[in-house]
N, C-alpha and C positions, 0 to 999 in steps of 0.2 A: 485402311479404312478407319474412319473415325468411330470410335466407341462412346456410346453414350453413357454418362455417368448419373447416378442420383442426384437430386439437388442438395440433400442433407446426407452425405456418407458418413455413419457412423464409425467407419472402420479408420478414417482419418485421424479420429479424435482419441486414438489408442496409444499414440505417441507423445512423448515427453515434450517435444518442440512445440507441437500443437497447442497443448495445455499450457506452455510457458508463453506462447504467443497470446493467446486467448488471456490470461492472466494478467499479462503485462498491460494488454489495452485495458482490462477492467480496473486496474491499480491506476492508470492514467487517469481515467474519468474520475474515480474516487478523489485522487488530489486535485483535479479541477473544481470538484464539488467543495471539497475543503477551502480551495484557496478563495472561492467564491463567498464562501460563509466566513473566512477570515477576513476579507475586505468589508464585508457588511457589518461584522462586529467592530472593526476600525471605524468605520463611517459612524457610528454611534458615538463617537467622540465630538463629533459636529454638533449633536443635538443637547449636549451638556454633560456634565459629569454625574449627574444622577441617573439619568439614562445607561449611560455606559457603565456605571456601578451595578446597576440592576441587573443589565445583560450578563456582566461578568459574575456576579452571585450565581445567576440561572446556570451558566456555563461552569461554574466551579463544583457542580454537584457531583456524587460519585458516579451517576449515570455517566457524565460526560467524562469522566476520569477513564471510565472503563472504554467510550468510545476513543479516547486518546491514545490506550493502548492498541487499539485496532488500526488507529492511524498510524502509529509506530510502525506496526507489522507491515502495513501497504507500503511505507515509505522504505522501509527495508527490503521488501520483495522488488520493489520497483527499482531501486537503486542497484541492487546485486544482478537481477536478471539483466538491466543494462549494460552493465560491466562484462557479464556473459556474453551479450550481443556482441559488443566491442570486441572481447576477446575471439570471438567466432569470426568474425567480419575482417579483422585486421591483422590477427595473429595466427590464421591458420587454426582454429580449436575445434573447426567443425568435426574432426574425427573424434574427439573426446567432448563432445557439446552435453552428453547425459551426464558424464561424472563431473564436469564443471557445474551443471546445475544443481546437482544432488550436494556438492560440496558448497557451494554458495547457499543453498537452502538450510544446510545445517548451521552454517556461520549466523545467516540471517535469524535463525530460529533462536540461537543462543543469545544473541543481541536482543531480539525481541523479550525473551524472558527476562534477562537482566535489566531492560529500559522498563519493561512492564511493571516488575518489582519496584523500581524507582518511582514509577510515575504513581501507582496505587498507594504508596508508601506514603505518600503527601496528603491523602484524603484524610480530612477531619471528620471521622466516623461519628462523632458526638457532637451534634451542634447545638 
């Protein structure tokens, strides 16, 4: 007999795979937003060098450098989780998908710290 389930079952979201799935989709949406913003910035080149330079001055502020560190984290998570998905789908990694997830998250976190340091070290704090 058919068992009726809740519309939003919180028990489903206790699993690593569920959160990896949700975060992967959110990271993809964030990357789509970034690509749109990137295209808009490149489009300002058509409006002249003064407009482009003013936009670039605005985007080189410390606030946007911190946002770039966040973007770097989103890129790393999305990339490493995508590799994890390929391993699970094609190399029969489903039996150890949690271990693979944690290993890739640790690697991505270490790369995020190193890259974040490199990004923030280029901030001109005194203007």
